[in-house]
GULUMSE-72949 format. One record per residue: residue in one letter; x, y negated, z of N, C-alpha, C, O, CB in turn. Coordinates in steps of 0.1 Angstrom, whole numbers, plus 2048, in hexadecimal, padded with zeros to 3 digits. Glycine has a CB too. Example, Ala and Ser with C-alpha at 12.3 -4.5 7.8 and 13.67 -1.06 7.14 Angstrom:
residues 2
a88483984E87B82D84E88482184E88E82185587182D85A/s88081684788980B84788180084F8867F585088D806839/
***
This chain:
residues 84
m3D58536743CB84A6783C784D6863C585868A3C084966E/a3C584268E3C184469C3B284969D3AA8456953C38376A4/t3AF8516A73A28556A939A84B6B13A08476BC3A28636B0/i38F8476AD38683E6B537E8466BF37684F6BB37D8356AB/p37F8426CC37884A6D63698466D536583B6D137D8476E4/t3618506D935284E6D934F8456E63588456EF34A85B6DA/p34483F6E73408386F33408416FF34483D70A3328326F2/e33C84E6FD33D85770934B85A70D34E85A719336864705/e35485C70436285E70736885270F36F85371936B8616FB/s36584670A36983971136383871F36983472836682D708/g35683C72034F83C72C35684573735884274234184072B/h35A85173236085A73B36E85573F37385874B362868735/k37584E73638284873A38083E74538883C74E38984272D/i37583674337282C74D36E83275B37382D765366823749/l36783D75A36484476737084976E37184977A35A850764/a37A84D76638785276C38E84677339484877D390857761/i38C83A76E39282E77438B82C78239282978B39182276B/f37E82E78237782C78F37D83679937F8337A536882F78E/g38084279438784C79D3958487A139884B7AD38785A795/q39C8437983AA83E79C3AA8347A73B38337AF3B1839790/f39F82C7A739E8217B13968267BE39481F7C73978157AC/n3938337BE38C8397C937E8327CC37B8307D73948397D6/i37782F7C136A8287C33608327C635E83C7BF3678207B6/r35782F7D034C8387D433F8337CF33F8277CA34C83A7E3/p33583A7CF3288357CA3248297D23258287DE31D8407CC/g31F81F7CA31B8127D03268087D13237FC7D33158147DE/e33280C7CF33E8037CF3407FE7C133B8047B734A80A7D5/m3487F37C034A7ED7B33597EB7B03617EB7B93427E07B2/l35B7E97A33687E579E3657D879635C7D678F36F7EF795/p36E7CE79836D7C27913707C47823797CD77F3767B7796/f36A7BD77936D7BE76B37C7BE7683807C67603667B3763/a3837B476D3917B376A3997BF76D3A17C37653977A7771/s3977C577839E7D177C39B7DD7733A37E476E39C7D578B/l38E7DF7713897EA76938D7E975A3927F275437A7EB76A/h38C7DD7553907DA74739F7DC7453A37E273B38B7CC742/q3A77D674E3B57D774C3BA7E674D3C37EA7463BC7CE757/a3B47ED7563B87FB7583B580374B3BC80C7463B1802764/f3A98007453A58067383AF80372D3B380C726397802735/i3B27F672C3BB7F27223C97F87243D07FD71A3BD7E2722/n3CE7F97303DA8007333DB80E7303E581472E3DE7FE742/m3CF81572F3CE82372B3CD82471C3CB82F7173C2829732/g3CF8197153CF81A7063C18177003C08186F43D3827702/g3B78137083AA80F7023AA8016FC3B37F96FF3A081170D/s3A07FF6F539E7F26EF3927EB6F638A7F16FD39B7F26E0/a3917DE6F43867D66FA3797DB6F536F7DB6FC3887C76F7/n3787DE6E836C7E36E23687F06E835C7F36EB36D7E36D3/d3727F96E936F8066EF36A8056FE36280D70237B80F6EE/f3707FB70536C7F971335D7F57133557FA71B3757EE719/k3597EC70A34B7E770A3427F27073377F470D34A7DC700/l3457FA6FD33D8066F933C81070433181670634280C6EC/g34781270B34781B71633F81772233781E72835581E71B/i34080A72533880473032980572C32180873533C7F5733/d32680172031880271C31281071D3078127223167FD70D/w31A81A71931682871A31482C72930A83272D320831714/l31D82873231C82B74031082474630982B74E328825747/c30D8187423008127472F48197422EB81B74A300803743/d2F481C7352E88237302E68317372DB8357382EA826721/m2F183773B2F08447412ED8437502E984D7572FD84C740/g2EE8377562EB8357642F783876D2F583A7792DF83D768/y30383976730F83C76E31682F77431D83077E319843765/v31382476E31881777330D80D77230580D76932581276B/e30D80477C3037F977C30A7EC77C3157EA7822FA7FA789/i3047E27763087D47762FE7CD77F2F27CD77C3097CE767/r3037C77892FA7C07932FD7B17933017AC79E2FB7C67A1/t2FD7AB78830079D7872F979777B2F679E77130F79A787/d2F678A77B2F07837702FB77D7672F877875C2E7779774/k30877E76C31377876431578075731378C75732077876C/r31877874D31B77E74032877873B32876C73931077D736/p33278073933378E73B33379274A33778A75233F795734/p32E79E74D32D7A275B33B7A27613457A575A3267AF75D/d33C79F76E34979F77534B7AB77F3567AC78434B79277C/r3407B37803417BE78A33A7CA78532F7C977F33C7BA798/f33F7D67873397E27823387EC78E3427EF7953407E9777/f32C7F07913297F979D32780779932080A78F31D7F47A5/l32E8107A032D81F79D3218247A431E8227AF33A8267A1/t31982C79C30D8327A23108407A731B8457A5301833798/e3078467AE3098547B330A85D7A73138667A72FD8587BC/d30285B79D30486479131186278A31786B7862F8861787/g31685578A32385378432E85978C33885E786325844783/f32D85979933785F7A233886E79F34387479F33385C7B1/k32C87479D32C88379A33288678D33789178B31E88879A/q33387C78333887F77634787C77534E87F76B33187676C/r34D87677F35B87377F36487F77D36088A78336086B78C/p36F87E77637888A77437F88D781387896782382888769/
***
């Protein structure tokens, strides 16, 4: 049986994606790029949502839009420090 990742594990996978794109604090990744990279790494849509929620709760990623679902995710200074 497959192991279900925790929100924290999914969040760290997402932070690694920010690193792959060389995103610095205050810079953003569009939803489509971030989500597709996560799926390509074997993640699920639900794991992505849980990971993003965890990142936002921790202050590692910010959503700066009123659109739902959000279309852009901004890396914070704290998030940058947590990247692998």
